[in-house]
N, C-alpha and C positions, 0 to 999 in steps of 0.2 A: 836203252831202254826204247821202246819206241813210243810215240805221242800215241795214247790211246783216241778210237773213234766215237762221235755220239751213237749211243744207240737208237734204236725208234725211238719217238715219242720221250725223249728222254728232255727232260728241262734242261733249257742254258744250267740254272745254280745245280738242279742234280750233276750233271757233267763236268759241270767246274771242279766242283767237289771230288767227284772221283777222279777228277783226271788228275788234281792236286795232288791226290796223296799216293798215286801212281809214280808218279817224277818229280817229286819235290827231293830228295835224295841226289837227285842227278843235275836238278835247275837251280834250286832254293824257289824262295818267297815269290818274287816281283815276277823272275822269269817262269816260273811254272804258270802264276796266273794269265801272265801274257799270252802265252803259249798257249792254254788252253783256251781263254776266251776267242781270240783271233780262230783256233780249229773250229770253236765249236761256230761263231758265226761266219765263217767261209762255208761251213756245209749247210746253213739257211739260207744260202748267198747273199750274204751282207759282202759288202765292199768300198772301197775308195772312200770318199767322205761320210757314209754314214758308220762305216766300220771307225773311222776314225773318232768322232763323235760318239759312239758307243762305249767307246773304251775310257775317250777322258769322262764323261758321267761316270763312270764304273772307278774308275781309280779316285775319285771323291768323292764317291759314295761309299768304298772301304777304306780310304785315306788313314793309313795307320793301322790298320787290323791287320794282323798275322793270320789266312783262314788254315793255314795247316792246323792239324788235329793236335799236334804237339809243341809243346814249349811255352812261353811268353804267347802272351794271345795278341800284344803290342809290338810295332815295330823298333829298332832302335831309336831313342829319343820322344819313345811318346811312352805315355803308362793309362793303366784301367783306371776309369774315374767311371764304374757301374757296368751297363749294360744298356742297348738300345737296340730298337727292331727295326729291321731294314730289310723290307719286302716279305714283310712275315718270317723274318729270320730272326733270332735273337742273337746278337754278336755284341762284342763287348766294346762300351764308348772308351775309343782311345784317343785320348789327348797330348799335343806338344809340353815336352815337361818344359817347365816353367824355372829360368833359370834365375 
């Protein structure tokens, strides 16, 4: 399946959500997110160090959260502990499972 392109005036959050939904079955959660964020940021003219730092910030912000609409809201090895607000969006608060 081809990677969708960002639509005019589509925010990063809107595009990534739509993009992951379209390519999730083929690439899985982590790879889909990386592809979608990279595609959006390249369309906005980001490259090099700015792109790497932006991706690292995004990984840390959503660490442990499964952004796909279906299934468990947390990655393997994480469990949901309520909800939290990230960039105006309510997302699961996924924390590492204590052993």
